[in-house]
C-alpha positions as a LaTeX table, in Angstrom:
\begin{tabular}{lrrr}
\hline
Residue & $x$ (\AA) & $y$ (\AA) & $z$ (\AA) \\
\hline
Met1 & $-63.57$ & $-37.62$ & $-2.36$ \\
Ala2 & $-62.59$ & $-36.64$ & 1.18 \\
Val3 & $-59.86$ & $-34.00$ & 0.89 \\
Thr4 & $-58.64$ & $-33.25$ & 4.40 \\
His5 & $-57.52$ & $-29.99$ & 5.95 \\
Ser6 & $-54.04$ & $-31.50$ & 6.05 \\
Asn7 & $-54.11$ & $-31.92$ & 2.27 \\
Val8 & $-55.12$ & $-28.28$ & 1.88 \\
Thr9 & $-52.38$ & $-26.97$ & 4.16 \\
Gln10 & $-49.81$ & $-29.08$ & 2.29 \\
Leu11 & $-50.91$ & $-27.46$ & $-0.96$ \\
Leu12 & $-50.60$ & $-23.93$ & 0.40 \\
Glu13 & $-47.35$ & $-24.59$ & 2.23 \\
Ser14 & $-45.82$ & $-25.92$ & $-0.99$ \\
Ile15 & $-46.43$ & $-22.59$ & $-2.73$ \\
Asp16 & $-46.23$ & $-20.28$ & 0.27 \\
Ala17 & $-43.26$ & $-18.32$ & $-1.09$ \\
Gln18 & $-45.35$ & $-17.25$ & $-4.09$ \\
Leu19 & $-48.27$ & $-15.91$ & $-2.04$ \\
Asp20 & $-48.16$ & $-12.54$ & $-0.30$ \\
Val21 & $-50.16$ & $-11.93$ & 2.86 \\
Gly22 & $-53.05$ & $-9.50$ & 3.02 \\
Gln23 & $-54.19$ & $-9.91$ & $-0.58$ \\
Val24 & $-57.76$ & $-9.55$ & $-1.83$ \\
Trp25 & $-58.93$ & $-12.81$ & $-3.40$ \\
Thr26 & $-62.06$ & $-13.68$ & $-5.35$ \\
Gln27 & $-64.14$ & $-16.82$ & $-5.08$ \\
Cys28 & $-65.59$ & $-17.15$ & $-8.57$ \\
His29 & $-66.25$ & $-20.88$ & $-8.52$ \\
Ser30 & $-68.87$ & $-23.13$ & $-6.99$ \\
Leu31 & $-68.04$ & $-24.94$ & $-3.77$ \\
Ala32 & $-68.68$ & $-28.12$ & $-5.77$ \\
Phe33 & $-65.62$ & $-27.29$ & $-7.92$ \\
Asp34 & $-62.30$ & $-27.99$ & $-6.20$ \\
Phe35 & $-60.87$ & $-24.72$ & $-7.57$ \\
Ser36 & $-62.89$ & $-22.98$ & $-4.84$ \\
Val37 & $-60.81$ & $-24.75$ & $-2.17$ \\
Trp38 & $-57.79$ & $-22.86$ & $-3.48$ \\
Glu39 & $-59.68$ & $-19.57$ & $-3.57$ \\
Val40 & $-61.19$ & $-19.79$ & $-0.09$ \\
Phe41 & $-58.28$ & $-21.19$ & 1.89 \\
Gly42 & $-55.67$ & $-19.29$ & $-0.11$ \\
Ala43 & $-57.23$ & $-16.07$ & 1.16 \\
Leu44 & $-58.05$ & $-17.13$ & 4.71 \\
Leu45 & $-54.71$ & $-18.79$ & 5.46 \\
His46 & $-52.72$ & $-15.82$ & 4.18 \\
Gly47 & $-54.49$ & $-13.07$ & 6.08 \\
Gly48 & $-56.38$ & $-11.96$ & 3.01 \\
Arg49 & $-59.88$ & $-10.77$ & 2.25 \\
Leu50 & $-62.19$ & $-13.05$ & 0.26 \\
Val51 & $-64.72$ & $-11.53$ & $-2.15$ \\
Val52 & $-67.48$ & $-14.05$ & $-2.91$ \\
Val53 & $-68.54$ & $-13.18$ & $-6.45$ \\
Pro54 & $-72.28$ & $-13.60$ & $-7.24$ \\
Asp55 & $-73.09$ & $-16.10$ & $-9.99$ \\
Asp56 & $-74.57$ & $-13.48$ & $-12.31$ \\
Val57 & $-71.40$ & $-11.38$ & $-12.01$ \\
Val58 & $-69.19$ & $-14.40$ & $-12.71$ \\
Arg59 & $-71.08$ & $-14.93$ & $-15.97$ \\
Ser60 & $-70.77$ & $-11.28$ & $-17.07$ \\
Pro61 & $-67.22$ & $-10.23$ & $-18.05$ \\
Asp62 & $-68.12$ & $-6.52$ & $-17.83$ \\
Asp63 & $-69.64$ & $-6.88$ & $-14.37$ \\
Leu64 & $-66.73$ & $-9.01$ & $-13.21$ \\
Arg65 & $-64.21$ & $-6.41$ & $-14.34$ \\
Ala66 & $-66.20$ & $-3.72$ & $-12.51$ \\
Leu67 & $-66.15$ & $-5.83$ & $-9.35$ \\
Leu68 & $-62.39$ & $-6.36$ & $-9.66$ \\
Val69 & $-61.91$ & $-2.59$ & $-9.79$ \\
Arg70 & $-64.41$ & $-1.80$ & $-7.03$ \\
Glu71 & $-63.06$ & $-4.39$ & $-4.58$ \\
Gln72 & $-59.41$ & $-3.75$ & $-5.53$ \\
Val73 & $-58.91$ & $-7.47$ & $-6.11$ \\
Ser74 & $-55.28$ & $-8.56$ & $-6.27$ \\
Val75 & $-55.57$ & $-12.37$ & $-6.74$ \\
Leu76 & $-57.97$ & $-13.68$ & $-9.38$ \\
Ser77 & $-58.43$ & $-17.40$ & $-10.09$ \\
Gln78 & $-60.03$ & $-18.27$ & $-13.42$ \\
Thr79 & $-60.56$ & $-21.08$ & $-15.87$ \\
Pro80 & $-58.91$ & $-20.09$ & $-19.16$ \\
Ser81 & $-62.27$ & $-19.91$ & $-20.97$ \\
Ala82 & $-63.63$ & $-17.43$ & $-18.42$ \\
Phe83 & $-60.49$ & $-15.33$ & $-18.58$ \\
Tyr84 & $-60.55$ & $-15.10$ & $-22.39$ \\
Ala85 & $-64.01$ & $-13.52$ & $-22.07$ \\
Leu86 & $-62.72$ & $-11.10$ & $-19.42$ \\
Gln87 & $-59.79$ & $-10.25$ & $-21.69$ \\
Ser88 & $-62.18$ & $-9.35$ & $-24.52$ \\
Ala89 & $-64.16$ & $-7.03$ & $-22.24$ \\
Asp90 & $-60.94$ & $-5.44$ & $-21.00$ \\
Ala91 & $-59.72$ & $-4.78$ & $-24.54$ \\
Leu92 & $-62.92$ & $-2.88$ & $-25.38$ \\
Ala93 & $-62.39$ & $-0.41$ & $-22.53$ \\
Pro94 & $-58.65$ & $-0.17$ & $-21.81$ \\
Glu95 & $-59.14$ & 2.99 & $-19.72$ \\
Leu96 & $-61.06$ & 0.90 & $-17.17$ \\
Gly97 & $-58.40$ & $-1.78$ & $-17.27$ \\
Glu98 & $-55.91$ & 0.76 & $-16.00$ \\
Gln99 & $-57.86$ & 0.86 & $-12.73$ \\
Leu100 & $-57.29$ & $-2.84$ & $-12.03$ \\
Lys101 & $-55.08$ & $-3.69$ & $-9.06$ \\
Leu102 & $-54.49$ & $-7.32$ & $-10.00$ \\
Gln103 & $-51.17$ & $-8.74$ & $-8.87$ \\
Thr104 & $-51.73$ & $-12.40$ & $-9.78$ \\
Val105 & $-54.03$ & $-14.36$ & $-12.08$ \\
Val106 & $-54.12$ & $-18.12$ & $-11.46$ \\
Phe107 & $-55.35$ & $-20.43$ & $-14.21$ \\
Gly108 & $-56.77$ & $-23.88$ & $-13.56$ \\
Gly109 & $-59.55$ & $-26.29$ & $-14.44$ \\
Glu110 & $-58.71$ & $-26.73$ & $-18.12$ \\
Ala111 & $-55.82$ & $-26.48$ & $-20.57$ \\
Leu112 & $-54.51$ & $-22.93$ & $-21.02$ \\
Glu113 & $-53.66$ & $-21.62$ & $-24.50$ \\
Pro114 & $-50.95$ & $-18.97$ & $-23.89$ \\
Arg115 & $-51.16$ & $-17.68$ & $-27.46$ \\
Arg116 & $-54.67$ & $-16.43$ & $-26.63$ \\
Leu117 & $-53.26$ & $-14.17$ & $-23.89$ \\
Ser118 & $-51.35$ & $-11.89$ & $-26.25$ \\
Thr119 & $-53.94$ & $-9.09$ & $-26.06$ \\
Trp120 & $-53.93$ & $-9.04$ & $-22.27$ \\
Leu121 & $-50.14$ & $-9.17$ & $-22.04$ \\
His122 & $-49.94$ & $-6.27$ & $-24.50$ \\
His123 & $-52.27$ & $-4.07$ & $-22.42$ \\
His124 & $-50.92$ & $-5.19$ & $-19.04$ \\
Pro125 & $-47.15$ & $-5.70$ & $-19.31$ \\
Gly126 & $-45.43$ & $-6.78$ & $-16.11$ \\
Leu127 & $-48.50$ & $-7.13$ & $-13.90$ \\
Pro128 & $-50.44$ & $-9.15$ & $-13.07$ \\
Arg129 & $-48.35$ & $-12.29$ & $-12.97$ \\
Met130 & $-50.03$ & $-15.02$ & $-15.01$ \\
Ile131 & $-49.68$ & $-18.38$ & $-13.27$ \\
Asn132 & $-50.73$ & $-21.66$ & $-14.85$ \\
Met133 & $-51.40$ & $-24.45$ & $-12.35$ \\
Tyr134 & $-52.15$ & $-28.03$ & $-13.34$ \\
Gly135 & $-53.63$ & $-30.70$ & $-11.15$ \\
Ile136 & $-56.37$ & $-33.16$ & $-10.32$ \\
Thr137 & $-58.67$ & $-33.42$ & $-7.33$ \\
Glu138 & $-56.58$ & $-36.28$ & $-5.94$ \\
Thr139 & $-53.63$ & $-33.88$ & $-5.60$ \\
Thr140 & $-55.83$ & $-31.30$ & $-3.83$ \\
Val141 & $-56.56$ & $-28.89$ & $-6.69$ \\
His142 & $-53.07$ & $-28.07$ & $-7.97$ \\
Ala143 & $-49.92$ & $-30.10$ & $-8.62$ \\
Ser144 & $-47.69$ & $-27.74$ & $-10.61$ \\
Phe145 & $-46.70$ & $-24.09$ & $-11.00$ \\
Arg146 & $-45.58$ & $-22.13$ & $-14.06$ \\
Glu147 & $-45.50$ & $-18.38$ & $-14.67$ \\
Ile148 & $-46.61$ & $-17.52$ & $-18.19$ \\
Leu149 & $-44.22$ & $-15.14$ & $-19.92$ \\
Arg150 & $-44.50$ & $-13.05$ & $-23.06$ \\
Gly151 & $-42.48$ & $-15.58$ & $-25.05$ \\
Asp152 & $-44.98$ & $-18.33$ & $-24.28$ \\
Val153 & $-47.61$ & $-16.82$ & $-26.58$ \\
Asp154 & $-45.50$ & $-17.81$ & $-29.58$ \\
Asn155 & $-45.75$ & $-21.52$ & $-28.77$ \\
Asn156 & $-48.70$ & $-23.83$ & $-29.26$ \\
Val157 & $-48.14$ & $-25.61$ & $-25.95$ \\
Ser158 & $-49.39$ & $-24.88$ & $-22.48$ \\
Pro159 & $-46.52$ & $-25.03$ & $-19.98$ \\
Ile160 & $-47.60$ & $-26.46$ & $-16.64$ \\
Gly161 & $-44.17$ & $-25.98$ & $-15.12$ \\
Val162 & $-42.65$ & $-27.90$ & $-12.25$ \\
Pro163 & $-44.35$ & $-30.03$ & $-9.61$ \\
Leu164 & $-45.07$ & $-28.34$ & $-6.31$ \\
Gly165 & $-42.62$ & $-29.03$ & $-3.51$ \\
Asn166 & $-44.44$ & $-32.04$ & $-2.06$ \\
Leu167 & $-44.98$ & $-33.77$ & $-5.42$ \\
Ala168 & $-43.09$ & $-35.05$ & $-8.45$ \\
Phe169 & $-43.97$ & $-35.80$ & $-12.09$ \\
Phe170 & $-42.70$ & $-38.39$ & $-14.49$ \\
Val171 & $-43.76$ & $-39.75$ & $-17.86$ \\
Leu172 & $-43.98$ & $-43.51$ & $-18.42$ \\
Asp173 & $-44.88$ & $-45.88$ & $-21.22$ \\
Gly174 & $-47.32$ & $-48.77$ & $-20.93$ \\
Trp175 & $-44.69$ & $-50.84$ & $-19.11$ \\
Leu176 & $-43.98$ & $-48.08$ & $-16.57$ \\
Arg177 & $-40.65$ & $-47.21$ & $-18.15$ \\
Pro178 & $-39.55$ & $-43.58$ & $-18.61$ \\
Val179 & $-40.25$ & $-42.51$ & $-22.18$ \\
Pro180 & $-37.42$ & $-41.01$ & $-24.26$ \\
Val181 & $-37.46$ & $-37.40$ & $-25.40$ \\
Gly182 & $-40.09$ & $-37.15$ & $-28.09$ \\
Gly183 & $-41.84$ & $-40.32$ & $-26.94$ \\
Val184 & $-45.49$ & $-40.61$ & $-25.95$ \\
Gly185 & $-46.52$ & $-41.81$ & $-22.52$ \\
Glu186 & $-48.69$ & $-41.11$ & $-19.49$ \\
Leu187 & $-48.07$ & $-38.39$ & $-16.93$ \\
Tyr188 & $-47.87$ & $-39.76$ & $-13.37$ \\
Val189 & $-47.92$ & $-37.80$ & $-10.12$ \\
Ala190 & $-46.10$ & $-39.04$ & $-7.02$ \\
Gly191 & $-45.55$ & $-37.92$ & $-3.45$ \\
Gly192 & $-47.62$ & $-36.07$ & $-0.91$ \\
Asp193 & $-50.40$ & $-37.53$ & 1.22 \\
Trp194 & $-53.28$ & $-38.76$ & $-0.89$ \\
Pro195 & $-56.79$ & $-37.98$ & 0.32 \\
Pro196 & $-58.13$ & $-41.05$ & 2.14 \\
Ala197 & $-61.00$ & $-41.59$ & $-0.29$ \\
Thr198 & $-58.54$ & $-42.36$ & $-3.09$ \\
Trp199 & $-58.03$ & $-45.78$ & $-1.54$ \\
Ala200 & $-60.29$ & $-48.38$ & $-3.12$ \\
Ala201 & $-60.80$ & $-50.25$ & 0.16 \\
Arg202 & $-59.22$ & $-50.54$ & 3.56 \\
Gly203 & $-55.71$ & $-51.90$ & 3.21 \\
Cys204 & $-55.76$ & $-51.72$ & $-0.61$ \\
Arg205 & $-53.95$ & $-49.50$ & $-3.05$ \\
Pro206 & $-55.79$ & $-46.69$ & $-4.80$ \\
Pro207 & $-57.34$ & $-47.58$ & $-8.15$ \\
Asp208 & $-55.29$ & $-46.68$ & $-11.23$ \\
Ser209 & $-52.21$ & $-46.37$ & $-9.03$ \\
Trp210 & $-48.79$ & $-47.93$ & $-8.95$ \\
Pro211 & $-46.14$ & $-48.28$ & $-6.27$ \\
Ala212 & $-43.61$ & $-45.52$ & $-6.76$ \\
Pro213 & $-40.00$ & $-46.59$ & $-7.39$ \\
Ser214 & $-37.69$ & $-46.46$ & $-4.40$ \\
Val215 & $-35.52$ & $-43.49$ & $-5.23$ \\
Arg216 & $-35.53$ & $-41.07$ & $-2.34$ \\
Pro217 & $-37.94$ & $-41.61$ & 0.55 \\
Ala218 & $-39.19$ & $-38.50$ & 2.31 \\
Arg219 & $-41.98$ & $-38.42$ & 4.87 \\
Gly220 & $-43.24$ & $-41.72$ & 3.53 \\
Cys221 & $-43.18$ & $-40.52$ & $-0.06$ \\
Ile222 & $-41.03$ & $-41.67$ & $-2.95$ \\
Ala223 & $-39.46$ & $-39.21$ & $-5.35$ \\
Pro224 & $-39.27$ & $-40.60$ & $-8.89$ \\
Val225 & $-36.73$ & $-39.45$ & $-11.43$ \\
Thr226 & $-36.40$ & $-39.05$ & $-15.15$ \\
Ser227 & $-33.77$ & $-37.08$ & $-17.01$ \\
Ser228 & $-33.34$ & $-35.15$ & $-20.22$ \\
Gly229 & $-29.94$ & $-35.13$ & $-21.86$ \\
Gly230 & $-28.46$ & $-36.87$ & $-18.84$ \\
Ala231 & $-29.45$ & $-34.11$ & $-16.40$ \\
Pro232 & $-32.63$ & $-33.98$ & $-14.32$ \\
Thr233 & $-34.95$ & $-31.16$ & $-15.29$ \\
Gly234 & $-38.38$ & $-30.21$ & $-14.14$ \\
Ser235 & $-40.30$ & $-28.27$ & $-16.75$ \\
Cys236 & $-43.57$ & $-29.62$ & $-18.12$ \\
Ser237 & $-46.09$ & $-28.42$ & $-20.64$ \\
Thr238 & $-49.43$ & $-29.46$ & $-22.09$ \\
Ser239 & $-50.78$ & $-29.40$ & $-25.59$ \\
Ala240 & $-52.97$ & $-26.38$ & $-26.16$ \\
Val241 & $-55.32$ & $-28.40$ & $-28.37$ \\
Pro242 & $-58.67$ & $-28.71$ & $-26.55$ \\
Thr243 & $-59.67$ & $-32.33$ & $-26.00$ \\
Ser244 & $-61.89$ & $-34.22$ & $-23.62$ \\
Arg245 & $-58.72$ & $-35.39$ & $-21.85$ \\
Ser246 & $-55.83$ & $-33.21$ & $-20.77$ \\
Arg247 & $-52.85$ & $-33.75$ & $-23.04$ \\
Ser248 & $-49.53$ & $-33.18$ & $-21.34$ \\
Ala249 & $-45.97$ & $-32.78$ & $-22.48$ \\
Ala250 & $-43.15$ & $-33.09$ & $-19.99$ \\
Thr251 & $-39.42$ & $-32.60$ & $-20.28$ \\
Ala252 & $-38.75$ & $-34.42$ & $-17.02$ \\
Ser253 & $-39.78$ & $-34.68$ & $-13.45$ \\
Ser254 & $-37.86$ & $-34.78$ & $-10.24$ \\
Trp255 & $-34.69$ & $-33.72$ & $-8.56$ \\
Ala256 & $-33.38$ & $-37.12$ & $-7.50$ \\
Arg257 & $-30.47$ & $-38.52$ & $-9.48$ \\
Ser258 & $-30.80$ & $-42.26$ & $-8.91$ \\
Val259 & $-32.17$ & $-44.54$ & $-11.62$ \\
Pro260 & $-35.54$ & $-45.88$ & $-10.48$ \\
Arg261 & $-36.33$ & $-49.58$ & $-10.28$ \\
Trp262 & $-39.76$ & $-50.30$ & $-11.67$ \\
Pro263 & $-42.15$ & $-52.97$ & $-10.38$ \\
Thr264 & $-42.84$ & $-55.89$ & $-12.73$ \\
Ser265 & $-46.49$ & $-56.46$ & $-11.85$ \\
Arg266 & $-49.42$ & $-54.87$ & $-10.08$ \\
Ala267 & $-48.99$ & $-57.40$ & $-7.30$ \\
Ser268 & $-45.57$ & $-56.07$ & $-6.40$ \\
Ser269 & $-46.67$ & $-53.31$ & $-4.04$ \\
Thr270 & $-45.46$ & $-52.86$ & $-0.49$ \\
Arg271 & $-47.16$ & $-51.06$ & 2.35 \\
Arg272 & $-44.14$ & $-48.80$ & 2.78 \\
Cys273 & $-44.30$ & $-47.39$ & $-0.73$ \\
Ser274 & $-46.20$ & $-44.29$ & $-1.57$ \\
Phe275 & $-48.36$ & $-44.48$ & $-4.64$ \\
Val276 & $-48.25$ & $-42.83$ & $-8.01$ \\
Arg277 & $-51.58$ & $-41.67$ & $-9.37$ \\
Ile278 & $-51.99$ & $-41.78$ & $-13.13$ \\
Val279 & $-53.36$ & $-38.54$ & $-14.49$ \\
Pro280 & $-55.95$ & $-39.06$ & $-17.24$ \\
Ala281 & $-53.60$ & $-37.53$ & $-19.76$ \\
Thr282 & $-51.46$ & $-38.38$ & $-22.72$ \\
Ser283 & $-48.01$ & $-36.91$ & $-22.37$ \\
Val284 & $-45.25$ & $-36.08$ & $-24.80$ \\
Trp285 & $-41.73$ & $-35.07$ & $-23.90$ \\
Ser286 & $-40.36$ & $-31.95$ & $-25.49$ \\
Ala287 & $-37.12$ & $-30.03$ & $-25.24$ \\
Met288 & $-37.64$ & $-26.69$ & $-23.50$ \\
\hline
\end{tabular}
């Protein structure tokens, strides 16, 4: 998949207000894993310093914690599984944990289980911020943002939050109709500029895509809408149960207030519509 520099800058611009300049970032992930795009360009485009972590250190929680202290790392990006191991090492030597200078931990790559963060949140109240970001490669690494709070550890769901500023989420049934609260459907992502390789062929729509409903055009994108209790909301969450497919739960999606008009067949696309990419996920609405 050809993710362009423009796609990367859109990602970082959409979350710019949450990123301070001059931070010390780690690159813990292979360049073959799209999470590394976030790590590398997040640091370089915000005047930060990037610490490329050796593979053997990445695989050793004790060595990784020592590196975080030595390099005074302030932004750490981790898959949840890797962070749980780091949390265990931290709990065994809390006096070393006090030397950490972490300001932000960003989770991605797999479903987060907030209830498994209780030990870390107990030893490190307030800082670092724990940010869960959900996305697929087609959306250039991340598509949503949610800060994990102490109260989240009491719930068996993984909140993925709201879509980033250039995107929107909505949950549809098999007929592309918004599912009611408590219903089961598929999580769709709309908006933004899709990487060119998502198109199946020149002049054709991307595979597993659907023309977005005409609700509110913006820069060639269409903002979809669903509502909960008659009012648009934007908070989403995922099931914390590990599966081979991400399982998502969403309370709503976008900010537009118009009722969308859904296409009746796959042949009903137009060149002026943006496209909605189906996330390989089962989604369930929940009141939050």
